[in-house]
C-alpha positions as YAML, in Angstrom:
chain: A
units: angstrom
residues:
- id: 1
  name: MET
  ca: [3.61, -11.92, -5.92]
- id: 2
  name: ASN
  ca: [4.75, -8.70, -4.26]
- id: 3
  name: TYR
  ca: [2.56, -5.74, -3.40]
- id: 4
  name: LYS
  ca: [3.07, -2.03, -2.82]
- id: 5
  name: ILE
  ca: [0.83, 0.58, -1.34]
- id: 6
  name: ARG
  ca: [0.60, 3.69, -3.47]
- id: 7
  name: ARG
  ca: [-0.96, 7.03, -2.74]
- id: 8
  name: ILE
  ca: [-3.78, 8.13, -5.01]
- id: 9
  name: ASP
  ca: [-2.17, 11.58, -5.30]
- id: 10
  name: GLY
  ca: [1.10, 10.01, -6.52]
- id: 11
  name: LYS
  ca: [3.23, 11.31, -3.64]
- id: 12
  name: GLU
  ca: [5.63, 9.13, -1.64]
- id: 13
  name: ASP
  ca: [5.72, 8.59, 2.12]
- id: 14
  name: ASP
  ca: [6.71, 5.98, 4.74]
- id: 15
  name: VAL
  ca: [3.77, 3.77, 3.77]
- id: 16
  name: THR
  ca: [4.56, 3.77, 0.04]
- id: 17
  name: SER
  ca: [8.22, 2.91, 0.62]
- id: 18
  name: GLN
  ca: [7.35, -0.58, 1.86]
- id: 19
  name: THR
  ca: [6.95, -3.80, -0.13]
- id: 20
  name: PHE
  ca: [4.77, -6.69, 1.00]
- id: 21
  name: SER
  ca: [4.95, -10.35, 0.07]
- id: 22
  name: ASN
  ca: [1.16, -10.67, 0.09]
- id: 23
  name: PHE
  ca: [-1.94, -8.52, -0.21]
- id: 24
  name: ALA
  ca: [-3.09, -9.28, 3.35]
- id: 25
  name: ASP
  ca: [0.02, -7.74, 4.93]
- id: 26
  name: ALA
  ca: [-0.44, -4.52, 2.95]
- id: 27
  name: TYR
  ca: [-4.12, -4.43, 3.87]
- id: 28
  name: ASP
  ca: [-3.33, -5.02, 7.55]
- id: 29
  name: LEU
  ca: [-1.00, -2.00, 7.58]
- id: 30
  name: LEU
  ca: [-3.69, 0.25, 6.12]
- id: 31
  name: ASP
  ca: [-6.21, -1.19, 8.56]
- id: 32
  name: LYS
  ca: [-3.84, -0.42, 11.43]
- id: 33
  name: ILE
  ca: [-3.50, 3.18, 10.24]
- id: 34
  name: TYR
  ca: [-7.15, 3.84, 9.32]
- id: 35
  name: GLY
  ca: [-9.12, 1.11, 11.07]
- id: 36
  name: ASP
  ca: [-10.24, 3.33, 13.94]
- id: 37
  name: ILE
  ca: [-11.69, 6.04, 11.71]
- id: 38
  name: CYS
  ca: [-15.44, 5.86, 11.80]
- id: 39
  name: CYS
  ca: [-17.48, 7.20, 8.92]
- id: 40
  name: SER
  ca: [-19.36, 9.62, 11.14]
- id: 41
  name: ASP
  ca: [-16.30, 11.33, 12.62]
- id: 42
  name: ALA
  ca: [-13.96, 11.26, 9.63]
- id: 43
  name: ASP
  ca: [-12.91, 14.44, 7.87]
- id: 44
  name: TYR
  ca: [-12.46, 12.97, 4.41]
- id: 45
  name: GLY
  ca: [-10.67, 16.08, 3.16]
- id: 46
  name: ASP
  ca: [-7.72, 15.31, 5.45]
- id: 47
  name: ILE
  ca: [-7.42, 11.59, 4.70]
- id: 48
  name: ILE
  ca: [-4.67, 10.31, 2.39]
- id: 49
  name: TYR
  ca: [-6.10, 7.69, 0.07]
- id: 50
  name: TYR
  ca: [-4.10, 4.59, -0.87]
- id: 51
  name: ASP
  ca: [-4.36, 1.66, -3.29]
- id: 52
  name: ILE
  ca: [-2.71, -1.72, -2.93]
- id: 53
  name: VAL
  ca: [-1.13, -2.75, -6.23]
- id: 54
  name: GLU
  ca: [0.99, -5.59, -7.54]
- id: 55
  name: ASP
  ca: [4.65, -4.62, -7.73]
- id: 56
  name: LYS
  ca: [5.42, -5.97, -11.17]
- id: 57
  name: LYS
  ca: [8.84, -4.29, -11.22]
- id: 58
  name: ILE
  ca: [10.04, -6.48, -8.34]
- id: 59
  name: GLU
  ca: [8.51, -9.58, -9.93]
- id: 60
  name: LYS
  ca: [10.28, -8.80, -13.23]
- id: 61
  name: ASN
  ca: [13.68, -8.41, -11.48]
- id: 62
  name: ILE
  ca: [13.22, -11.69, -9.60]
- id: 63
  name: HIS
  ca: [12.44, -13.57, -12.83]
- id: 64
  name: GLU
  ca: [15.30, -11.94, -14.75]
- id: 65
  name: LYS
  ca: [17.82, -12.84, -12.04]
- id: 66
  name: GLY
  ca: [16.45, -16.35, -11.63]
- id: 67
  name: ILE
  ca: [15.86, -15.92, -7.90]
...
């Protein structure tokens, strides 16, 4: 299973251009970026929100090519 990080607003950036072989690696990247933000000192209006999703397009290509 492959995973992608996507922005909630639909835009693309350096984070969304990456593909991960497991959920934990994608999560670790987001944790590295946002892990130090504490709830009390965060300005939530300036934070970019992300989701981790399965990259079914990559999975489909792998199965079609027999890789």
